[in-house]
N, C-alpha and C positions, 0 to 999 in steps of 0.2 A: 195735150201733144198727140201728133199724128202719127198712126203707127210707123211710116216711115222716118219719121225723126227718132223715134223711139230705137228702132233698128239701127241707125246710123250712131247713135249714142253709145249703144251696147257694143256694137262693133269696134268703135274708137276706144271703150275702155279696156275692151279683151288686148286690143293692138298695145296699147299704152303698156299693159302688164306684160306681155310679150316683148316687148322692144325694153324693159326695164329688166327683164331678165336676160338679155344679151341674145335674144334670137335673132337670125337675120333677117333683113328687112323684106327680102322675099316670103320667107315664111311667116312672118308677122302680117303682112299682108293677104297672103291665102288662107292662113287658118282661118280668122274670121269670117272668111267668105267673099273677100274682093277678089274681081275676077282678074283684075288688071293693076299691076304693081304702080305703073305712072300714075293712074288715076288715085289709088290709094295714098300715094307720096303728096300729091296734090290738095286733097280731102286733108290729109294729117296736118300739113303746112298751115291751111286755112285755121282747122280747129285750134292748133298749137301755138303756132307762131314759128316753128321748128320744124327740119324734116326730120325725119325717122331715124335716119343715122346720127344726127347731133342729140337728138332725144337719147339715144342708146348710149352715145359716149358721154354725154354728160350724167347720165345715170352710174356709168361705168365706173368715172371718175370720183363720183361720191359716196359710192358703195363701199361699206368698210371691207377689208382683206377678209379671205374666209381661212380659217385653219385647217391643215391638211392632215 
């Protein structure tokens, strides 16, 4: 695996964690090092088949309620 491919996968894994935690799409793109939110959304869609917003909503719907 090339370094570029490894870096892309590492960024995607971090973005998946952030999206699952309910972090905004902009923060999900910028924190792992993406420079452009729209390019991040395109990459995310190619890699997962969903947009980050839909992925985040699906994870929120399946997450158990938290106790306060």
